[in-house]
N, C-alpha and C positions, 0 to 999 in steps of 0.2 A: 629556345622557342621564346618569342618575343614576350614582353610582359604582359601581354594580354590589356591593353587599354580598354578600358569598360565601356563599350556602347551604351551602357544605362546612364553615363553621363555625357553622353554627346552624340556619337555617329552610330548610325545603322537602326535609329528608331523606326518601328513599322508606322505606315500611315494609318491614319485614325480610321477605326473599324468599330462596327456596332458591338456592343458587348451585352452578353446576356444579364438580367438583373442577378445579384448575387443571393444565394441561399439564405433564408433567415437563420443563421446559425448562432447560438447562443454562446456566451462567453465561455472561452474554454478555461477559466479560472476557478475551478471547483476545489473544494477540499481535498477529495480523494486524489485528484492529479496533482494537489500541492504535496500531498502526503508521499505519492508515489516518487516526484523528482527529488524531495528532500533524502530520500531513502537511497535513490541511486546516487546521488553527489556525495552522500556521505560514506556510502562504500566504494567510491570511485578510487582506485589505487594511483591516478594520476593526479589528483586534485592539487598536490603540494607544485606541480609545475605551473600553475596559474600565476602564483606570486613571482614568477621567474621571467615574466613578461611585463612591457610598458604597454598598456591600453586606456584610452581616453575614458574618463568617467563619463557614464550614461550612452556607452555604446556598445551594442551587440554585433559583434564580427563576424559577420558569414561569409567573408570573402577569402579567408586564407589559402584558398586554391587558386588564388590569382596573385596576392602579395601577402606574404605571413606577417604576423605581427613583430614587433620588435623585442628581442631579449634583451633583459634589462641592462645585462652586463655588455652589451656590445658596443655603446658609446666608449665605455673605459678601454675596451681591447683594441677599437680603431684608434683611439686617442694616444694610447701606448706606442702604437706603430708609427703614429704622425709625431709625436713629441720625442719619444726615445730612440726608436731605431732609425728612423728617417732623421729625426731633428739633430740628434746626438751620435749615432752609428754612422750616419752618412752611408757610403758605401760598403763600410765594413759589414753592416748588417747582412748583406748577401749572404755571407758565411756565418758571422755571429748570432744573427736573428734567426737562422735557418731560414731566410726567404728563398734561396734557391730550392731548397726540398720540397717546399708548399705543395705544389700541383700533385705530386706524387703521395705525399704524407696525407693529404686532406682526402685524396683518393681512396687512401686504405682506411679512412676512418668512415667514408660513406659506405665502402664495400659491404660490411655488415648489414647495412639497411637495405641492399638490394640483393643479399645472399650470394655474395661474390668472394672468392678467396683472396687475399692480398696480391698486389701486383697486377691485377686486371684493371683497374679503375683508376682514372687520373681527371683531375680537376682544371679544366681550361675554357677558355673562349666562352662563345655562347651555344645554346641548343642548336642553332640554325647552321653555325660554322661545323660543329662536332657532326651535325647530320650530315653534311656535305662530306667530311673526312669518311665517315664510316660507310656511307652509302658507296661512295667511290672505291673503298678499298674491297669492299664487299662484291663490288662487279669486277673488279680485276680478277677476283679469287675465282670467280666463274666466267671466263674468257668466252666459252662458246655459247653461252647463252645471252638473248637479245630484250629481256621483257622482264619490268620491274612491275612489281604488284603492290596497290596501296589501296586505302580506303577513301571513299568518295566523301565520308564525313570527318575525315581528319582535321586536326588543326590546319590551317591554310599553309603555314610555312613548310609543314610536311609533304604537302602536295607541290609547292611551288620548288622544293629541292630536289624532288624526284625528276622535275624537269629538267633542273639546272646540274644535277648529277649525272643524269641519264640521257645526255644529247646523244642521238643516234641509237637510242632505245626504244623500243615500244612500251607503252603503259597501260597498265589494266587496273580500273578501280573497282574495287569491292562496294558494291551498293546493299545495303541491309535488304531492300525490298527485290533484289535481284538474285543474280546466281551467288551459290555459296562460294566460300573460299576455294573448297576443293575443285569447283568447277574451272575455276580460273586458272590453277595449277596444272603445268605439264612440263616437259623436257627442255622448254624454251624459257622458264623462268627462272632467272638467275637470284634474284632477292625480294624477298618480302617485307614490307615497312609497316607496322600497326601500331595504333597506340594502345598500351594497356588499359588504360581507362580513357572513356570517350569524354572529352574536353566540354562537351555540351550536355549530354545524358547522363554522365556517369556511370555509363553500363561498363562492367570489368570484363575483360577477355580471360579464357582459360589458358594461361600462358603456357604449359605444360602441354596440353592438347594440340594449340595451334603449332606451336614450334615442331612438334613430333610430325605433324601433317606437313609442313613445310619441308622438312629435312626427308620425310619419305618421297618427296618430289625431288631431292637433290638440289633444292635451292637453300639459300642463307636468309636467316631470320634476324631482324633488326628490330627492336622495340622501343618505342617512345614512352619514357616512364615520367613525364612531368606532372601528371596526375595521380601517380602512384607511390612515388619515393617520399616517406614520411607520412603517408595515409595508410598503409599497409604492409605486410611483409612482403619481399618479393624474392624470388627464389632463381636467380639467373643461371648459375651455376648448375644446380639441381634438373632445371629444365633445358639443359645444353644450349642455352641462347648463345648466338654467335656474336652478336654486337648490341649496344643499346645505349642511349643517351638520356638525360634527364637534367632538369634544372633546378636551383637550389635556392630560389626566392620565393617559392609556394609554400608547400609545408614544412621544408626545412628551414625557413625563415632566415635564409642568409642575406636578406635585405635586397632593395630594389637593384636589378643590374648584376646582382651577384652571379660570379662564374657558374657556367654548367659543370656537366661531368660526362666522362665517355668510358664506356667498358668494353673492352675486346677480349673474348676468351682466349686464355693463354694459349690454346692450340693454335690459333691463327698468328702469332705473334711473328714467327720467323718469316712466314709467306706474305702477309698483310703489307701494303705499301699504301700510304695515304698521299693526297695531291699537294697538300699546304706545307711542304717541305722547309719549314723556317728553321733559324739557327737552334731554337731551343729543343728542336727534336733531333739534333745531330748528335752522334754517338761522340763526339767530343767538342761541345760548343765554342770551347776557348781556344781551340787549335786555329780557329779561324782559316779551314781550308777551301780553296775555291770550289770543291766539289762536294755533294751531298752523301752523307753514310748516315742511315738511320740508326738511333739508338736501340739497344737490344728492349726487349720486352714492351710494356706499356708506354714506353718514354717514347717511342717512334710516333706516336700519335700527338706528341706536344708541337707546338707550332712556334709561337713568339714569346716575347717577355709576359709575364703574368701579370695581372691586374692586382698589385699587393695591398691597396688599401681595401679593395672589394673582398680579397680573400681573408683580410681580418675580421671583416664582417662574418663570413662564413665559419671561420675559426670558432668563434663565439659561440653560434648557433650549434655546432657540433658538440660543445662543450656539454650541452642539453642532450642532444640526441646519444651520446656515449653511455647515458643512463636510463635510457627509455627501453623498457620491456615491450617489444613489439606486437606480443601475443595480447596485452593489456589493451595497448594502442588498438589493435584492430577490434578488440570485444568492444571498447568505448564508443569507436567510430559507428559501429553497427548499431548499437544502442542508440546512440545521438539520432542518425538518419532514420531508424525504425520509429523513434519516437517523433519526428517531424513529420514523416509520412502519415503516422496514424492521426495527428492532430490536424493535419491539412487537408485530410481526405474528405470531411464534411463540407469543404468549402467548394467543393465541385471543380477544382482544376486538375485537367489531366496531368498526370505524371510522366516525364520521358524516362525515368529511373525506375529500374526494375524493383519490383516489390521483394523479390528472393534475395536475401542477404549476400548470398554467394556471387551474384552477378552485379553487385555494385561496389564503387569504391567510396570515398566519405563526400558525396555532395548529393543533392537533389535539386532536381530541376522540374519546375513546374510549367505549364502553359496558360496564357492569358492573352488574348488577342490586342489588349492595351499593356504589355507588360514592361514597356518602357515607362510609361506614367506611373505604375502601380509600384515600380521599385522606387522610383523618384521619391514618391509618397512616402514609402517605407524608410528611405535613407533619411529623410526628413525627422523622422521618428526615432532616429539613431540605430536603426537595424540595417547595418549595411550588406547587402548581397550584389549581386550584377545581374545586368540583362545582355542576352544575345539574341541578335536578330533572327527571325522576325518576331517572335513571341515567347521568349524563354526567360523565367525567372530563374536565376541560378544561385544556389545556396550551398556554400562549402562548410563543412563541418570538421574541425580542427581539435583533435582530442585532447591537446596539451594543455589549451586555454578556454576550453569552451565548457560550460556546465549543463546539465540537463534542465536546470531551471532556465538558462537563458534560452534554450531551445522551445521550452514552453512559452515564454515570453515573447520569442519572435515570432511563432505560431499565432498568437492572439494578437500582435500587432497587425499582421497581415489579413486576420479576420477583421479588425477594425477598419483597415484601409478599403477591404473589398464592400463590407456591410455599410458603410458610411459613405462609399463612392467618392469619398475625398478625392482619388486618384482623378476625376473629372476635371478638377481645377486646372485652368489653362497653364498655369505656372509649372506643372508636373510633365506637360508636354514639349516644354521649350528645350529645344536642343543645345548644350553648352559647347566645353572643349571635349576632348577626348577621355579625360581621366578625372575622377572625383577627387 
């Protein structure tokens, strides 16, 4: 998936609309609340991870669901690849430094984060490219069916790729206000592509129930994990998912443009064929044969030479994830989002994010008719979230480097922006570039 350039900083701002006067909400900074968040932070089993990230002074970063923060040791790891492995090892580093094996090796390190056994996950390409590969592979496994089902509210690249991979296929789009998924399923549906966590609302789908429903109708299930990997435990194998893709620059903190990953269940490896038959997915890449023979296993989903400098950043990030207890991660994520929802409820902003913790990922999305200007005013105060057209304030909660006290302070900053109505100042409505 593309790196979600922020409309908060430029494009897609809603046209000016009248806004209701904000409620007269007293400051959130009470002694009782201070004691509560201090106790939560003192008991936080993940608090030591904060010191292993580089974050600017005076910034409350609530946009890790768009681009994760920098792990402190990432610059050293990238420098080592540049100066030693490339600079001194030169071409020998393909073997001596293990470059050749990185796509599979890093895939196996991501596998525990998505609930997959080894040998089913590989790091390569972008989310968009990987989606094209798995959608095409899945369609080829159901040659007698001519329908793809996706969701109207999916991230746009998912929808665009159902068009590109599904030329000649019919497409049915699930609308949460219309037919249910089951009503869209029949013997003509080949593949269903859904996001595990909705990028706008933060709503979490029941992976096990949805996958079982899709399989009951004879179709294959593809999940987009971009907003769930690194935010909550994922159980691909246990849910008998067929294919999945995800990015590594959001909650995984691999860095801007870091490669995506692709999961294909082992039961499909022998029969699956993907369309981008590049040399790195060949059974014997260095034989330089004129015809293509796919590699065994997950390797057949590789395509071209991997972007090694980007892989070095992901390597460094996964050093942290090797140590993370996903149960503790999920518990803290829900504590952070629950706290923010509770503190912002008196502000009168409708929430798109479910109150039920079992139905949300690790973000909170609130609505305001002038969300663009409100977010710009927040960013000026050092609270970085993002905006989604036409009226969504989106806040991502990254348990490895965000504290409960910072969640309290972010909610207080939002209160100040709304009560003071500072967002009405013309400079906050000015449209700049695409990224802050």
